[in-house]
N, C-alpha and C positions, 0 to 999 in steps of 0.2 A: 734579290730583285726588288722586293717590296721597299727596303730601305732606300734603294736608289730612286725609286718613284717618288717617295716622300720628300727626299732631298731636292728633286727637281721641282716638285710643287712649291716647296718653301721658297726657293730662288725666284721662281715666277711671281709669287705673291709679293716678295719684297721689291722685285723690279717693277711691278705695276703700281707700287705705292699703296697697296690694299692695307687697311688697317685691321687685319685679322689677327688671331692669336697664333703664337708659335710655341714650340717646346723649348724650354730653357735647359741649362746644363744640368740642373737637378732633377729633371724629369717632370716639373710642374709646368703649368701654362702661364705665360705673361703676355701682355700686349705688345705691339711694336714700340709704342711710346715707352713703355716700361724698360724694354731692351735698350732704348736709347739712354735711359737713366742709369741702367747697369753699365753701359759702355762709359758714361761720364764718370761713374764711381771708380772704374778700373783706371781710367786715364788720370784721375785725380791721385789715386794712390801711387801710380807709377811716377807722376810728376813730383809728388811730395818726396818719394824716396830719392829722386834725382836733385832735390834741393829746390824745386820750383813749387808753385801752387796753382790752383785753379779757383775761378771766381766762386764756385759754389761748394768748395771743399768743406767749409764750415758746416753747411747744411748737411752734407753727406755724413760727416762725422757724428753730428748730432743724432742723425737718424739711425747710425749703425753702433754707436757706443752703448754697451749694456748699461742698465741702470745699476749703480752701486748699492749694495745692501746697506741698511742703516747700521751703525756700530751697535754693539750689545751693551746696555748699561750695566753697571756693577751694583748699583743701588738706586733707590727712588726717593725723591725729595720734593718738597713743596715750597713755592714762593711765599715769602713772608714781608716783602717790602711793598707798601702802598697797595693800590688796587691791581697793579699789574707790574711785570718786570720786562725789560727790554731783552730781545734775543739778537745778538750780533753775529754777523758772518765770520769775524775773526777777532782775536784779542787786541788788534790794532784799529778796528773800526770804531767810528763815532756815530754811525748811523745805523739804527736797528732795522732789521728786515721783518720783524714780527714782534708782538707783545703777548706775554703769557699771563693769564689772570691769577690773582691770588687764590690759593687753594688748589690749583692744577697739580696734577702729578707728572713729574719730570724725571726722565731716566738720566742718571749721572754716568758719564763715560769716564772722565778723569778730571783731575784738577790741573789748572795751568796758570801759574802766577796768581793774580788776583781773581782769576776767572774759573768757572767750571764749564767744561764742555759737556753739552747735554743733548738729548734726544726728546723732542716733543712734537706731537701731531705730525709726524712724518718729516720733520725738519731737524737738522743738526746745526747747532750753533753754540754761542758762548754767553753766559750770563755772569753778573757779578756774584762771587761766591758768597759774599756775606749777606745775600738775599735769599738764602736757602736754609731750610731745616728739614731733618730726616722725615720721611713719610711715617716711619715706624714710631708709634707712641711710646714704645718701650726701648727706644734705641740706647739710651745711656745704661738702663738696667741690664741690657744684654752684654755690655762691654765693661761695666764697672761694678765692683762689689761694695766699695766703701764710699768713695767720693760721690758727691752730687754737684752738678753744674752750678757754677756761680761766677760773676765776674768781679767779685770783691772777696777774694780768698784771704782771710785774715791770718795773722801769725798764730792766734790761738787754734783756729780751724786746722791749721796745717799740723800743729803738734798733736791735736786730738786724732787726726786721720793717721798719722804715723803711728800712734799708740794702737789704734784699731787694726792696722795692717800687720803690725808685729804680733799682736794677740792672735790673728788668724794664721800667720806664717811664722811661728817662733823659731823654726829651724833655718829659715831663710833670711830673716831680717835682724839686724842689729842697729841700734841708734846710738849716736854719739854727737859731740860737737866739735866744730873745727876752730872755734875761738868765739870772741864776743864783739859785738858792735861798739861804736862810740858811746852809745848810751847803756852799755853793759847787758844788752839782750844777747843771749846765746844764739849762735848760728848752727843750727842742727844739720847733720848729714844722715841719711838713711842708707845703710849699706845692705844691698840685697844680693845674696849668693854667697858662695864660699870665698873667704878672703884669700885662701890659697889657690884660687882659680888661676888659670893660665892667662886669661885676658881681663883687663880692668878698663872700665869706660867711666868717665866722670861727666856728670850733667850738672851745670849750675845755672840758676835762674834768678830773676827778680834782683839783678845787680843794680838796676835803676828802679827807684821807688814807684814811679807811675806805671811800670810794666809789670805790676803785681800779678796779673793773670797768668803770666809764664810759670809762676809757682804752682798754680793749680794744674797747668798742663804737665809740668814735670812730675808731679804726684800721679796724675790721671794716667800717664803713660805707664808708669810702674804698676799701678792698680790693675790696669788692662792686661799686662803680661802676666801677672800672678793669677788673675781670675781664669785666664786661658790655660794655666798650668804649663806655660811655654817658656820657663826659664832653663837654659841649658846649664849643665853642671860645670862647664869650663869658663863661665863668665861671672864677674861680679860687677855690678852697677853701684856707683857711688852718687847718690842724688842729694844735691845741695839746693833745696827749693827756693830758699830766700837768703840770698847772699847779703842783702841789704834791708834787714828787718826795720831799722829805723826810718829809712826812706819810705818803705811800704806804709808804715804807720802814718807818716805825715801826709802822703798822698791820699790814703783812704779816709782819713779824719778830716782833711781839709783845713787843718788848724796849724798855726805856726807858733812854737814856743819863743822865748826871748832870743835864743840864739839864732833861729831861722829868721826873726823879724829883722835882726841886724843884716842878715844876708839879703833879704828882701829889699831893704833900703839901699844896699850897695847896688843891686841890680836895677833899682829905680834910677839911681844917680848915673849909672853908666849906660842907660838906655836899653838894658836887656829885657825889660818887661814894662808893661803899662796895666797889667792885670790887677784885679782885686786880690786881696790876701787869700781868700778862699780858692779862687781859680789858680792862683800861683802855687798854692800848697798842693792842690789836686795834680798839677803838672810837675811836681817836684821829682827830680831824678837822683840827686846827690845823696850822700849820707847826712847825718844830723849836723855835721860841721860845715856842710857846703863844698865837700870834696867829691867830685865825680869819680867813684871807685874805678869805673871803666876807663879812666884817663890816668890812673895812678900806678900803672905797672911800668916795668923798666923798659920794655921795647918801645922805642919812639917817644919816650917821655920828654926828652929834650926839645922835640919839635912840636909837641902837642901844647901849644900855648894860645888856645882860643879865648880863654878868659884870664885876667891878671889877678882877680880877686875871687874870694869865696863866692859861690853862686849856686842856684838851684840845678845847674848843669854845666858840664864842659870845663869846670875848673880842675886842673890836674893834681893840685896839692902842692905843698912846699917842696917835697921830695918824693922820689919814687917810693911807694909802700908806706907813706906817711899815714894813710887811712888803715885803721885797724882791720877792717873788713878785707882790704887788699892783702894785708900781711897773712891773715887767716887762710885765704885762698891760696896764697903763694905757698905757705908751709904745708897745707894739706896736699897740695899738688906734688910737692917734692917729697912727700912721705912714702911714696911707692912708684912703680913704673906704670904709667898709664898709657894706653894704646890708642885713645882717642878722647878728645874732650868736646862737649857740645854745650854752647852757651846760648841760652834761650832769651830773645829780646822781642820787642814789638815796636812798630808794626812795618810791614812792607812786603811779606810774601817772597823774600829772597833769602839766599844762603851766601854769606860772605866766607870765602875760602881763602883768601890771599892775604899775605903780609910779606913785605920785602921780596927778596929774590932768593932766598936760601932754598936749597934743593937737599934731598928729595921732598922735604916737607910740604912745599907749595904744590908740587905734582900730586903727592898723596892726598892733601887736603881737597884739591880739585877732584880727584877720583872719588873721595868720599862724598863731596857735594853732589856729584853725578848720581851716586847711589841713593842718597837721601831725596834727590829730586824725583826718582822713580816712584816713591810712595807718597811724597808730600805735594808734588807739583810746583814747589818753590823753585825759584830760578837761580842757578849759580851765578854769582856776581863778583867780579873783581873790584877793588877800589884802590885809590891812591893812598900814600902814606902820611897824608897831611893830618889825620887825627891820631891814630896809633894809640900806644900806652894802654891798650885793652888787654883783657885777660887772655883772649884767643891769640892776639898778637904776641904776647910774652910766651905762651905755651908753645907756639910755633918757633919763634926766633930764638929763645933761650934754651927751650928743652927738646925741640924737634918733634913735638907731638902733633900729629894730624888733628886739625881742629876746625870747627865751624862755628859762626855765629849764625843762628837761625832766627830770622825776623818773622814771627808769626803774625797773623792777622793781616787785615787788608784795609780797614776802614779808618781807625783812629786809635789813640792811646790816651787814657786807659781804654782797654778793648770793651766795645759795647756788647750788649746782650746778643744781638743778632750775629755776632762773629764767633760765638762759642762753638756752634755746631760744625762748620766746615773746618775750623782750627783743630778740633779734637779728632774729626775723622781723617784729616791729613797726617796728624802727629802720632796716632795711636800705634802705628807699625814702624815708627821711626827708629826706635832703639833696637828692635830685632834686626832691622836693616843695617844699622851701624855694627852690631855684633857680627853679622854675616860678613860685612866688608872687612873688619878687623881680622877674622880668621883666614881670609883670602889675601891679605896684603902684610 
């Protein structure tokens, strides 16, 4: 009886237009105007489900959508560029929605291409990855036992670090050479793990002189794995940190000898450069004879004709494997069965995985690129066959080995100091990821 009386009273109140409070469905009280808003919300929902919309549906959704929690950072970093850095809403944006002052602490969520996705001051957005350094002052000491960060990793430093690592891990590391450069420098290989292991992974770097920081990354990745004690017994890594030691010396010294001066004059005559000799030498990619080693392999050599004469870059050589460094890489790669190859280059923050149409190697290389993207944030990228004649191209086309060209860095080449931090952080878990992929494919 009481319920009936209450119901009759409510009806009367509504019929007389009284703006009194009523009992809502959940047992709390709302005003008659609020009941009207509830009704609009319900109607909007029904209209949306039926493919229509109401004028105030956006307001309703905004008021009822729960606030999404901020993503959890995996590590903390500080801006190092200028007085502040820009925070963008997406990697495609050109307009910042906030600025972050130098010295602030930013939470890193993940790397994406040239960017870092970060959390700062309750905001989520993207900053350029080369504008960050780790907040931990002992960051490199935590991850490396032998190497120290540098953007000018020399041939002598590389050999010294190889010796130190071998002394620390004599049962795991052996040192050898794969051949000699045109100027008769040894091209060393550091073999890490049991040579009778089930899986073998080859890493080669600094095939282009000015990309010498890749040699440091190749060594640092191995130093990090060994420091962690994380080397599985069924894998052997073959690390060739400096495939082009002559080119590295030319770029780092900024000096041209008589043979390179002749190449410089050719490039001047053909309009390939207008740089000073010092700048020209710093940007040198080829071997000491002006042959681009990464245009001297068999696959696609016949169509790789970007330069007709010896040059600081892009000249394919007189014949496939005319460069002694290319022959050394070829012979070493043929010396055993490799399950994956990784070629380190700079810069671009991308992963080149494709060459030609041969299967299943192109499909497998793309799968490998996706796995590496998961830890580096570098973007898998296909490209046409107009360049070709590279080491990766040959390993895929002629040998069917799943292979990647990993373009580290995001700012410039040679890699500047500010790009060291994010590059190492992205790459330090790359080789364990490649190993895991190999065991599953």
